[in-house]
C-alpha positions in Angstrom: 60.8 130.0 86.3 58.1 129.9 83.7 57.5 127.3 81.1 59.4 127.2 77.7 57.9 129.7 75.4 58.2 130.3 71.5 61.6 131.7 70.5 61.0 135.4 69.7 64.5 136.6 70.7 65.4 138.0 67.5 62.0 138.8 66.0 62.2 142.8 66.4 64.8 144.8 65.0 67.9 145.3 67.3 69.9 148.6 66.8 73.2 146.9 67.6 73.2 143.2 67.8 75.5 141.9 70.6 77.2 138.4 70.9 74.9 135.5 71.5 74.8 134.6 75.2 72.8 131.9 77.0 70.9 134.4 79.3 67.5 134.2 80.6 65.6 135.5 77.5 67.4 132.6 75.5 67.0 130.0 78.2 63.2 130.6 78.6 62.7 129.7 74.9 65.7 127.5 74.5 63.8 124.1 74.0 61.8 125.7 71.2 64.8 127.4 69.7 66.8 124.3 69.4 64.0 122.1 68.1 63.3 124.7 65.4 67.1 125.5 64.7 68.7 122.0 64.7 67.6 119.7 61.8 66.4 116.3 63.3 67.0 117.6 66.7 64.6 114.9 68.2 66.5 112.1 66.2 69.8 113.4 67.2 68.6 113.3 71.0 67.3 109.7 70.4 70.7 108.5 68.9 72.7 110.2 71.7 70.3 108.5 74.2 70.8 105.1 72.3 74.5 105.5 72.1 75.0 106.6 75.7 72.7 103.8 77.1 74.9 101.3 75.4 78.0 102.3 76.9 77.1 103.6 80.5 78.6 101.2 83.1 77.6 100.5 86.4 79.4 102.6 89.3 80.6 105.1 86.5 79.6 108.6 85.5 77.9 110.2 82.5 79.0 113.8 81.7 77.0 116.2 79.7 79.4 119.2 79.1 77.2 122.0 77.9 74.1 120.3 79.2 71.7 123.3 78.7 68.2 122.2 80.0 69.2 118.7 80.5 67.3 116.9 77.8 69.9 114.4 77.1 70.4 113.2 80.5 66.6 113.1 81.2 66.2 110.9 78.1 69.1 108.6 79.1 67.9 108.2 82.8 65.7 105.3 82.4 68.0 103.2 80.4 70.9 103.0 82.4 71.8 101.5 85.9 70.7 103.4 89.0 74.3 103.5 90.3 75.5 105.7 87.1 75.9 109.2 88.3 74.9 112.0 85.9 77.2 115.2 85.9 75.9 118.3 84.0 77.9 121.3 83.3 76.8 124.7 81.8 78.3 128.1 82.2 74.9 129.6 82.3 73.3 129.8 85.8 70.0 130.3 84.2 70.4 127.1 82.2 71.3 125.1 85.2 68.3 126.5 87.2 66.0 125.4 84.2 67.8 122.0 84.1 67.3 121.4 87.8 63.5 122.3 87.5 63.3 119.7 84.6 65.1 117.1 86.7 62.7 117.6 89.4 59.7 117.4 87.1 61.1 114.2 85.5 61.6 112.5 89.0 65.3 111.9 88.6 66.3 110.3 91.6 69.7 108.9 90.7 73.1 110.5 91.9 73.5 113.7 90.1 75.5 117.0 90.1 74.2 120.0 87.9 77.0 122.5 88.1 77.7 126.1 86.7 81.1 126.0 85.2 83.1 127.3 82.2 84.2 124.4 80.1 87.2 126.5 78.9 88.4 126.1 82.5 86.7 123.1 84.0 88.6 119.8 83.7 87.2 117.4 86.2 85.9 114.6 84.0 86.6 111.5 85.8 85.3 107.7 86.1 83.4 108.5 83.0 81.9 105.8 80.8 80.2 108.5 78.5 80.9 112.1 77.9 78.5 114.1 75.8 79.1 117.4 74.0 76.1 118.3 71.9 76.5 121.6 70.2 79.0 122.8 72.6 82.6 122.5 71.5 81.8 125.0 68.6 81.4 127.7 71.4 84.8 126.9 72.8 87.6 128.9 71.9 89.7 127.0 69.2 92.9 127.4 71.0 91.5 125.5 74.0 89.7 122.7 71.9 92.6 120.4 71.9 93.2 120.7 75.5 89.6 120.1 76.5 89.3 117.1 74.2 92.4 115.4 75.7 91.1 116.0 79.2 87.9 114.2 78.3 90.1 111.3 76.9 92.0 111.2 80.1 88.8 111.2 82.3 87.1 108.3 80.5 87.4 104.8 81.7 88.8 102.2 79.1 85.9 101.4 76.7 84.3 104.6 77.3 82.9 106.8 74.5 82.7 110.5 73.6 79.7 111.8 71.9 80.3 115.0 70.0 77.6 116.8 67.8 78.6 119.9 66.2 77.7 122.5 63.5 80.3 122.0 60.8 82.0 123.5 57.8 83.0 121.3 54.6 86.3 121.3 53.2 85.0 122.9 49.9 83.8 126.5 49.8 81.2 125.8 47.1 79.5 123.2 49.5 79.6 125.6 52.4 77.7 128.2 50.6 75.1 125.5 49.4 74.6 124.0 52.8 74.3 127.3 54.6 71.6 128.2 52.0 69.8 125.0 52.8 70.1 125.5 56.5 68.6 129.0 56.3 65.7 127.5 54.1 65.3 125.0 56.7 64.8 127.8 59.3 62.2 129.6 57.1 60.2 126.3 57.0 60.2 126.3 60.8 58.8 129.9 60.9 61.9 132.2 61.4 61.8 135.4 59.5 64.5 136.9 57.4 65.1 139.5 60.2 65.3 136.7 62.9 67.7 134.7 60.6 70.0 137.6 59.8 70.0 139.0 63.5 71.0 135.6 65.1 73.7 135.0 62.4 75.2 138.4 63.3 75.0 137.4 67.1 76.6 134.2 66.6 79.3 135.3 64.2 82.2 135.8 66.8 81.2 133.1 69.2 80.2 129.9 67.2 83.3 129.0 65.3 82.7 125.6 63.5 85.4 123.3 62.4 85.2 120.8 59.5 84.6 117.2 60.2 88.0 116.4 59.5 89.4 118.8 61.8 87.1 117.5 64.6 88.4 113.9 63.6 91.9 115.1 64.0 91.1 116.7 67.4 89.7 113.3 68.5 92.7 111.1 67.1 95.3 113.5 68.5 93.8 113.1 71.9 94.3 109.5 71.7 90.9 108.2 70.6 91.4 105.0 68.5 87.9 104.5 67.2 85.9 107.3 65.6 82.9 107.1 63.5 80.2 109.6 62.2 76.7 108.5 63.2 74.9 111.5 62.1 75.3 114.0 59.2 72.8 116.7 57.7 74.6 119.3 55.4 76.3 121.4 57.9 75.6 119.3 61.1 77.4 116.0 62.3 77.5 113.7 64.9 80.7 111.6 65.9 81.3 108.9 68.5 84.8 108.2 69.6 86.2 105.3 71.8 88.9 105.0 74.4 90.4 101.6 74.1 
């Protein structure tokens, strides 16, 4: 598989835009795409790494659900005990293949599993001290989110944490409009054209369904998490960390 290229997935006019999928044409440019599409992506990754490293315990597992190309786990690797097992899950075989290549290039030698699996159906979190879902839960069908978060809670060891980064809505429509405008301005500053922005928006319309921060907080509390705190916020992006007592 070739090295990451510049994201040009939506730069030519598409007669009929189909739903967004993490297939090879996306995977090959994914690292560029996410860096140019997610505000403060590098800082979010640094914060995820910091939080995970603080809570990963010996002889436990760190799960990354929707691991994409493995960026989070690779960053965490040098900071946690060698007997911590990494488990990365993604429903895109192409993503997992790229993740494996990046693990090999990074020299990851700790116990790890990189699995193709549908998070809507996969419920094997166990002996976890850290579970990460970074820009993943927003792609899960809303009717299944409560069940998945509950399964994560049950699979965490006491004292374990769940790190959740999501694109979000606000509770007020006025702010939603403003924040979406600012977000598209951000994408323009990062070199995306009007055509690219509009076609990707159409592709994501039926597959990325954001919640409000308060709705995500409710999901966490209803699952049993006692402590929940926002660690990152930029307009319509947020990061939450929740603890299992």
